[in-house]
C-alpha atoms as one frame of an Amber mdcrd trajectory, in Angstrom:
protein
   0.000   0.000   0.000   1.017   3.597  -0.211   1.194   3.679   3.568   4.790
   3.167   4.750   5.894   0.094   6.664   7.336   1.864   9.681  10.334   0.173
  11.267  12.727   1.207  13.976  15.775   3.009  12.762  18.910   4.646  14.071
  19.250   8.399  14.470  21.462  10.736  16.431  20.281  11.313  19.994  17.626
  14.006  20.128  16.927  13.871  16.382  13.983  11.504  16.124  13.212  10.787
  12.464   9.712  11.899  11.502   7.963  10.546   8.416   5.132  12.513   6.886
   2.507  10.632   4.932  -1.235  10.811   4.532  -3.922   8.169   4.569  -3.820
   6.682   1.082  -5.420   3.375   0.183  -4.045   2.732  -3.312  -2.299  -0.600
  -3.524  -0.243  -2.872  -5.703  -0.820  -6.618  -5.555   2.113  -8.877  -6.300
   2.234 -12.595  -7.010   5.507 -14.492  -7.077   7.154 -17.867  -7.306  10.611
 -19.255  -6.662  11.700 -21.933  -9.112  14.324 -24.605  -8.514  15.990 -26.249
 -11.492  15.989 -30.009 -10.949  19.536 -30.699 -12.133  21.594 -27.656 -11.192
  19.441 -26.575  -8.227  19.537 -22.984  -9.450  16.918 -20.690  -7.939  15.023
 -17.902  -9.668  12.286 -15.540  -8.588   9.354 -14.817 -10.901   6.788 -12.148
 -10.099   3.926 -10.123 -11.559   2.198  -6.963 -10.320  -1.250  -5.503 -10.778
  -3.337  -2.714  -9.301  -6.206  -4.919  -8.059  -6.409  -7.768  -5.577  -5.168
 -11.124  -6.889  -8.021 -13.397  -7.932  -8.148 -16.982  -9.201  -7.975 -15.783
 -12.836  -4.809 -13.812 -12.062  -3.239 -16.803 -10.328  -4.122 -18.974 -13.296
  -2.604 -16.458 -15.745   0.574 -16.333 -13.651   0.934 -20.118 -13.722   0.345
 -20.122 -17.489   3.234 -17.634 -17.806   5.394 -19.936 -15.673   4.545 -22.844
 -17.956   6.029 -20.873 -20.868   9.378 -21.048 -19.024   8.912 -24.715 -18.098
   7.406 -26.544 -21.086   7.771 -29.987 -19.481   5.602 -28.934 -16.559   5.867
 -27.697 -13.006   5.220 -28.792  -9.457   3.509 -26.014  -7.532   4.118 -25.957
  -3.800   1.472 -23.554  -2.567  -0.545 -22.641   0.480  -4.256 -23.243   0.827
  -5.437 -19.721   0.051  -8.857 -19.859  -1.620  -7.497 -18.177  -4.765  -4.914
 -20.951  -5.119  -7.424 -23.729  -4.511  -9.928 -22.541  -7.106  -7.176 -21.681
  -9.601  -5.611 -25.136  -9.279  -8.896 -26.843 -10.134  -9.088 -24.970 -13.420
  -5.378 -25.419 -14.176  -5.632 -29.178 -13.745  -8.534 -29.193 -16.187  -6.566
 -27.192 -18.769  -3.081 -28.650 -18.401  -3.536 -32.034 -16.745  -0.178 -33.570
 -15.863   1.856 -30.470 -16.736   0.728 -28.921 -13.445   1.253 -30.986 -10.306
   0.457 -29.545  -6.873   1.851 -30.113  -3.402  -0.045 -28.286  -0.681   1.617
 -26.621   2.273  -0.116 -27.181   5.617  -2.854 -24.715   6.487  -1.699 -21.629
   8.393   2.015 -22.344   7.981   3.599 -19.272   6.372   6.884 -20.203   8.042
   7.153 -23.099   5.547   6.713 -20.875   2.491   9.988 -19.366   1.185   8.054
 -16.777  -0.831   6.901 -15.268   2.476  10.575 -14.507   3.123  10.687 -12.611
  -0.178   7.893 -10.357   1.102   9.536  -9.961   4.506  12.809  -8.949   2.914
  11.151  -6.453   0.588   8.743  -4.906   3.077  10.790  -4.891   6.257  14.292
  -4.437   4.864  14.512  -2.878   1.422  11.308  -0.815   1.557  11.088  -0.168
   5.304  10.147   3.443   6.111   9.712   4.096   2.388   7.053   6.679   1.538
   6.189   6.596  -2.171   5.040   9.725  -3.976   2.348   7.900  -5.923   1.333
   4.448  -7.130   3.862   4.520  -9.996   6.686   5.277  -7.571   5.547   2.363
  -5.394   5.323   0.019  -8.396   8.802   0.984  -9.588  10.249   0.470  -6.100
   8.636  -2.949  -5.688   9.881  -3.942  -9.137  13.387  -2.804  -8.245  13.319
  -4.653  -4.918  12.074  -7.924  -6.392  14.315  -7.698  -9.457  17.343  -7.295
  -7.226  16.357 -10.478  -5.365  15.476 -12.454  -8.499  18.949 -13.676  -9.355
  20.754 -13.586  -6.005  21.337 -17.274  -5.361  22.596 -16.839  -1.792  19.643
 -14.662  -0.839  17.081 -17.019  -2.362  18.791 -19.981  -0.664  18.589 -18.141
   2.657  14.820 -17.895   2.204  14.692 -21.683   1.933  17.050 -21.998   4.893
  14.591 -19.981   7.040  11.854 -22.473   6.223  14.050 -25.477   7.070  13.207
 -26.939   3.643  15.970 -28.570   1.639  16.731 -27.259  -1.824
């Protein structure tokens, strides 16, 4: 959202940092996936942004875009969000065996490495960031996620936090 994620920060004694923002409700919705190549175990982050909430159609479109990168098929490891559940039903009907699904346990964001992507972006790279407008926010999110997309050590650390093996 255009509201800043306020985090503690350092400042000289007596010079408390003050952030000025106003109540703005515009938002950017982002969907992402981390891929693991089966042979080389290389990691890559894929993402897409839009100005409305993610719905099942958007999830389905995102997976279709992933399938363009992986013509032999993919295994989705996803949480049980309603958008994912309804999107998977339609994807299985369209693509059959090219889309296989493994479900994460309900209410277990600590097992999802993509949650670490959001934590890193929101609470590290974009902490205390006050965008001028929705375009500024979109550009900053794109820059944050693009910088993470090819950093193997960073992406591996997200898996390490989940205790999942790559």
